[in-house]
C-alpha positions in Angstrom: 49.2 -29.6 -7.0 51.9 -28.2 -9.3 52.9 -31.7 -10.3 49.3 -32.7 -10.9 48.6 -29.7 -13.0 51.6 -30.3 -15.2 50.7 -34.0 -15.6 47.1 -33.2 -16.5 48.2 -30.4 -18.9 50.4 -32.8 -20.8 47.7 -35.4 -20.9 45.3 -32.8 -22.4 47.8 -32.0 -25.1 49.2 -28.7 -23.8 52.9 -27.7 -23.8 54.2 -26.9 -20.3 56.6 -24.1 -21.0 57.7 -23.5 -17.4 57.5 -25.3 -14.1 58.6 -23.5 -10.9 58.7 -24.7 -7.3 59.5 -22.7 -4.1 63.3 -23.2 -4.6 63.2 -21.7 -8.1 60.9 -18.8 -7.4 61.8 -16.9 -4.2 59.9 -13.6 -4.2 58.8 -14.3 -7.8 62.4 -14.2 -9.1 61.8 -17.2 -11.4 59.2 -15.2 -13.3 61.6 -12.4 -14.3 63.3 -11.7 -17.6 62.3 -14.0 -20.5 60.9 -16.7 -18.3 57.4 -16.1 -19.4 58.1 -15.9 -23.1 55.7 -18.1 -25.0 53.4 -18.6 -21.9 49.7 -18.1 -22.5 48.3 -18.9 -19.1 50.0 -19.4 -15.7 48.5 -21.8 -13.1 49.3 -20.7 -9.6 49.1 -23.0 -6.6 51.5 -21.9 -3.9 51.1 -20.2 -0.5 49.4 -17.0 0.6 52.8 -15.5 1.1 54.0 -16.3 -2.5 50.9 -15.8 -4.5 50.6 -12.0 -4.7 54.1 -11.5 -6.3 53.5 -14.5 -8.6 50.2 -13.3 -9.9 51.3 -9.7 -10.3 54.4 -10.5 -12.2 52.5 -12.7 -14.6 49.8 -10.1 -15.2 52.4 -7.4 -15.7 53.7 -9.4 -18.6 50.2 -9.9 -20.1 50.0 -13.5 -19.1 46.6 -14.7 -17.9 46.5 -16.4 -14.5 44.4 -19.1 -12.9 45.1 -19.0 -9.2 44.0 -21.6 -6.6 45.9 -20.3 -3.7 43.6 -19.3 -0.8 43.9 -16.9 2.1 45.4 -13.9 0.4 43.1 -12.2 -2.2 41.0 -9.8 -0.1 38.6 -7.4 -1.8 41.0 -4.5 -2.3 43.9 -6.7 -3.5 41.6 -8.6 -5.9 40.2 -5.3 -7.3 43.8 -3.9 -7.9 44.8 -7.1 -9.7 41.6 -7.1 -11.7 42.4 -3.6 -12.9 46.0 -4.7 -13.8 44.7 -7.7 -15.7 42.3 -5.5 -17.7 45.0 -3.0 -18.4 47.5 -5.6 -19.6 44.9 -7.5 -21.7 45.1 -10.6 -19.5 42.5 -12.8 -17.8 42.5 -13.6 -14.1 40.6 -16.3 -12.2 41.0 -16.6 -8.4 39.0 -19.4 -6.8 39.1 -21.3 -3.6 38.1 -24.6 -5.2 38.3 -25.7 -8.8 36.2 -28.9 -8.5 33.3 -28.7 -10.9 31.1 -30.4 -8.3 31.8 -27.6 -5.8 30.4 -25.1 -8.3 27.2 -27.1 -8.6 27.3 -27.6 -4.8 27.3 -23.9 -4.2 24.3 -23.4 -6.4 22.4 -26.1 -4.4 23.4 -24.5 -1.1 22.2 -21.0 -2.2 18.8 -22.5 -3.2 18.6 -24.5 0.0 19.4 -21.3 2.1 16.8 -19.3 0.1 14.1 -21.9 0.7 15.0 -22.5 4.4 15.0 -18.8 5.0 11.2 -18.8 4.4 10.6 -20.7 7.7 12.0 -19.8 11.1 12.1 -23.5 12.1 15.2 -24.1 10.0 18.8 -23.4 11.1 21.9 -23.9 9.0 25.6 -24.5 9.7 28.7 -25.5 7.8 31.4 -28.1 8.5 34.7 -28.6 6.6 37.4 -31.2 7.1 40.9 -31.2 5.5 44.2 -32.9 5.8 46.5 -31.9 8.7 48.8 -29.9 6.5 46.2 -27.4 5.3 47.3 -24.0 6.6 44.1 -21.9 6.4 41.0 -22.5 8.5 38.2 -22.2 7.7 38.9 -23.3 4.1 38.3 -20.8 1.3 35.5 -23.0 0.1 33.8 -22.9 3.5 34.0 -19.2 3.6 32.5 -19.0 0.1 29.7 -21.2 1.2 29.2 -19.0 4.2 28.9 -16.0 1.9 26.3 -17.8 -0.1 24.2 -18.7 3.0 24.4 -15.2 4.5 23.3 -13.7 1.2 20.2 -15.9 1.0 19.2 -16.6 4.6 17.8 -13.4 6.3 18.0 -15.0 9.7 21.8 -15.2 9.6 23.8 -12.0 9.7 27.1 -12.8 11.4 29.8 -15.4 10.6 31.2 -17.4 13.5 34.2 -19.4 12.6 35.4 -20.7 15.9 33.8 -23.3 18.1 31.6 -21.7 20.8 33.3 -21.3 24.2 32.0 -23.5 27.0 28.8 -22.0 28.3 28.5 -19.6 25.3 25.5 -20.4 23.2 25.4 -19.8 19.5 23.1 -16.8 18.9 20.3 -17.3 16.3 21.8 -14.6 14.0 25.2 -16.4 13.9 26.2 -18.8 11.1 28.6 -21.4 12.5 31.5 -22.7 10.4 33.4 -25.6 12.0 36.8 -26.7 10.8 38.5 -30.0 11.4 42.2 -30.8 10.5 43.7 -34.3 10.5 44.9 -37.2 8.5 45.0 -37.1 4.7 41.4 -35.9 3.9 41.6 -33.9 0.6 38.4 -32.0 1.2 35.0 -32.5 2.8 32.3 -29.8 3.0 29.0 -30.3 4.7 26.0 -27.9 4.9 23.3 -28.9 7.4 19.7 -27.6 7.2 18.2 -28.5 10.5 14.7 -28.3 12.1 13.5 -29.7 15.4 12.3 -33.0 13.9 14.2 -33.4 10.7 17.6 -32.7 9.0 18.9 -32.3 5.5 22.6 -32.7 4.8 24.3 -31.4 1.6 27.7 -32.9 1.2 30.6 -32.5 -1.3 33.6 -34.8 -0.8 36.7 -34.9 -3.0 38.2 -38.3 -3.7 41.3 -37.1 -5.4 43.2 -33.8 -5.7 43.4 -34.4 -9.4 39.9 -32.9 -9.7 41.4 -29.5 -8.7 44.1 -29.8 -11.4 41.5 -30.7 -14.0 39.2 -27.8 -13.0 42.0 -25.3 -13.1 43.1 -26.5 -16.6 39.5 -26.3 -17.8 39.4 -22.7 -16.5 42.6 -21.9 -18.3 41.2 -23.4 -21.6 37.9 -21.5 -21.2 39.5 -18.1 -20.5 40.3 -17.5 -24.2 40.5 -13.8 -24.9 38.7 -12.7 -21.8 40.4 -9.9 -19.8 40.1 -8.8 -16.2 38.8 -10.8 -13.3 36.6 -13.7 -14.5 34.3 -15.6 -12.1 35.0 -19.3 -12.2 31.4 -20.4 -11.8 30.2 -18.4 -14.8 33.2 -19.5 -16.8 32.7 -23.2 -16.3 28.9 -23.6 -15.7 27.3 -20.9 -17.8 29.3 -21.3 -21.1 31.0 -19.0 -23.5 28.4 -16.2 -23.5 28.5 -15.7 -19.7 
């Protein structure tokens, strides 16, 4: 992802001031001193172990951050970093998926859940498939979709992220999220709206990881003078006044 972001940035006419890999940036050491001089926005795609130090060091220097690393920014940590960003006059975007289509997809899923929630015949579940090297399961995108469904479907109250044990039925109030890992699949998310005699499937599939790099760069460009934690969906879909 780092290489793709750098390539796409240059193609879009940006100057890449600094590129750091894991060997150059142990515990955030590569971001110390004058390393961030002249940097407007840092794009962070690493691991859950490395991301907290990277994001914090950038924000401390007043450098805005667009972060696509998943599996680390819980509510308390995100709130603390949002406060730091505000205090330092920097912007912060943390998102599980930077594909523009996923942002549209989430809005469609919310509407589908809202409508399906009006009739007890309908049930919903989520499936996600990624390459065998992806570390977190479920994906951050699947968890975001689950939040969307739970917020708009009164029948569902509990998230179930593991396959049911043999002989253990899924309870009506549980929302199932099924994860599959294998091969080179860059990202497939499927939300199923099912009734006894009919099924609706909403699917988003990534064809190239370049879409994540492009979305992250568009977010960096759109940040402008915004400070604090900025929601990606509002930033890219709702325009400058959002």
